N, C-alpha and C positions, 0 to 999 in steps of 0.2 A: 581851664582852671577849674578845680573842684569846688563844690559847694562849701565844704568844710574850710578850705583855704580862703574863700571869699568871706566867710563869717569871721575867720581870724583877722583878716585885713580890715574888716569893718570895725572889729573891736579895737584894733590898734590905731586906726587912722587919725582920729581927732586928737587923742592924747599925744601921739607922735608929732603931729603938725604943730602943736602948741608947746612942745618940749623946750623950745628956745624963747618962749614968751617971757619977757623980763620979770614980771611980777612973781612968777612961779620958778623960773629958771630950772626946770626939771632936769635938763641935761646934766646939771651939776651933781645930780643924785645917781648918775649911771654907775659909778663904782659900787655904791651901796646896793643898787639893784642887782648888779652882777653877783655880788656876794649872796643875795637872797636867791637868785636863780640857781647858783651852784650848790646851795645848802638845802633850803626848803624845796626848791624845784626838783632837785635830784631825788629827794625822798619821795615826793609825790609821783614822779615819773616811774620810780622803782615800784611803788604801790600799783600804779596803772599797769605796768608790764606784767606783774605777777598775777593780776586778776582778770586781765583782758583776754577775750576770745580771739582777738585779732580781726576777724571778719564776721559779718552777720551770718554767713553761710553755716557757721558753727551752730546757729540756732536750729537750722533745718536738720542737723544730724543729732541734735540733743545737746543741751549744755552740760559741760563738766561741772562738778560741784564747786570747783575753785574759780570758775569763770563768772564774773559779776556783770560784765557788759561786753559788747562787741561793736564793731564798726561796719557800716554798710559800704561795701566796695563801690557801689554805684556813685557815691558822693566823695570819693577819694582819688588822689592822683595815682595811687598804687605804689608809692615809694615808702619803704619801711626803714626805721632806725630802731635797733634793739627790739625788734618784733612789733613795734608800734608804728602806726601810720605817721608820716611826717607831719601831717596837720595836727595830730594829737600832741606831738612834742612842741610844736609852735604855740599851741594853746597855753602851755605852761609858761610861756614868755608873754604872749599878748594879753591874757587876762590879768595877771598880776601887774604888768607894766601900766595898763590903763587904769586899774583899780587904785594903785598907789599914787597915780597922778591926781585922782580925786582927793586923796588924803593930803597931798602937798598943796593942792589948791585951797583946801579948807584951812590949812595952816597959814597960807598967804593972805586970805581974805576974811577970816573970822577969828575972834578972840578965843583963846583957850580957857577952859574952865575945868576945875577938878571935879570928878565924879566919885562919890563914896563907893569904894569896892574893897571891903575888909578882907583880910586873909581867910576868915571863916567862910566867906562866900566862895572863894577859890576852892576850898575843901569841899563844900557842899555841892558845887557844880561838878567838880571833877568826880566826886563819889557818885553823884546822880548819873552821870554819863557812863561811868564804868559799870554801875548796876544795870543800866539799860542795855549795855553791851552784853552782859551776862544773860539777861532775860531773852534777848534776841540773838543769841549765839548761833542759832541754826540758820540765820539769814546773813550770808557773808557780807554783803555791802552794808546792811544795817549795823552789823556788829562793828565793822571797821570804822564806819562814820562816827558811831558813838565813842569808840576808843580814841579816835583822833581829836574829838572835841574835849574829852576828858584830859587827854595828854596836854592839850594847849593850856587849859586852866591850871594844871599842875606846873607846867613849864613856866608860864607867866608869873606864877607866885614866886619863883626863885630867880628868874632872869630879868624881868622888867615889870614890876608891879605898877610903875608910873604909866605904862602904856594903857592898861585897862582902867586906870583912873583918869584918863584923858577923854574929854568930851569929843575931841577931834577923832579919836579912834572909833568911838561908838557911832558918831555921825557918818564916818567912812563906811562902817559895816552896814548901816541902815541905807545909805544912798546907793551903795553898790548892789543892793537887792534889785533895783530897777533894771540896770543893764544886764545883770545876771539873768533875771527872769526873761527878758526879751531874747537874748542870744541863746540861752539854754533851751528856750522853747523852740527856737529855730533848729537847734541840733536834735531835739528829741521828737519833734512833730513829724519830720520828713519820713522816717527817722534816719539821721546820720549815725546816732548812737542808739543801740538797742540793749535793753536790760534783761538779765536772767530773772524771770518772775519768781524763782525760788530764793533769790538773794535779796529781795526788797520787800517792804511792807505791801506795796501795791497801791498806796495812796499817792495820788498825783495832783499837782497844782498846774492847771492847763495840761501840758503833756509831760511835766517835769516830776520825776519821782521825789517824794518828800526828802529822802536821804540826801539828794543833791544839795539841798539848802544847808544841811549840817556839814557836808563835805566842803562846800564853798566857804563857809565861815571858818572852818579849821584851816583850810588851805591859805586863805588870805591872811588869817591871823598869824600863822607860822611864817609866811613870807614877811609880814610886818615885823615880827620879832627879829628876824635876821636882818632886815633892812635897817631898823633902828639901831641895831647893835653896832653898826659902822657908819651910819649916816652922818653924824655930826663931825666925825674925824675928817670928812672930805669937804667941810664947809668952813674953811679957815680956822678949824679947831674949835669952833664954838657953835652954839645953838641959835638959830634965828627964829625961834618960836614967836 
């Protein structure tokens, strides 16, 4: 079993074991999760496939400008799907599945509270990220991470403003930083994932490129947008907030 696969299983293990726990009843959200996997998940897998070097050996031959990261074959099974390691595809299931479990647990055990988030703040944040993308357009991963964050705030303004005015959502983002930091450090310290130094700022928290934090936020936020778009339709037609 590969190290990357073990990390995926560790990410998934506890939330999956508690999926049938009655106070949360996470298994009832599986249809909404499937929609999120098929929409947001597909978009991020396509992004991954377009910028991935496939194997870290590409580093030794010199990075192509379009390659932002690669995977160390020493820590992989060697099975590929659409040019990506199987473990990388599984990551786009394991990480959102476990993260959204945190969100559902917050809904089950804490009261909701509205957070002021006016439309002007959407505009300012989206514009700020787009400007940052322009400033760092020469660094591929930085550029796309900034674009993805800007697109989220623009999309949320039209699709689900209630989501970003939810205390549960922001607690969810805040809490997921802890497991994200632990597991991403395991991936980048070995390293299982290697980054093109020309594509990033070069600022790291532990072994994690700073861009990964923006990437994680945008990814989980887009998964949540898709998840909430259909979630309540699968819970007896009403919201159990």
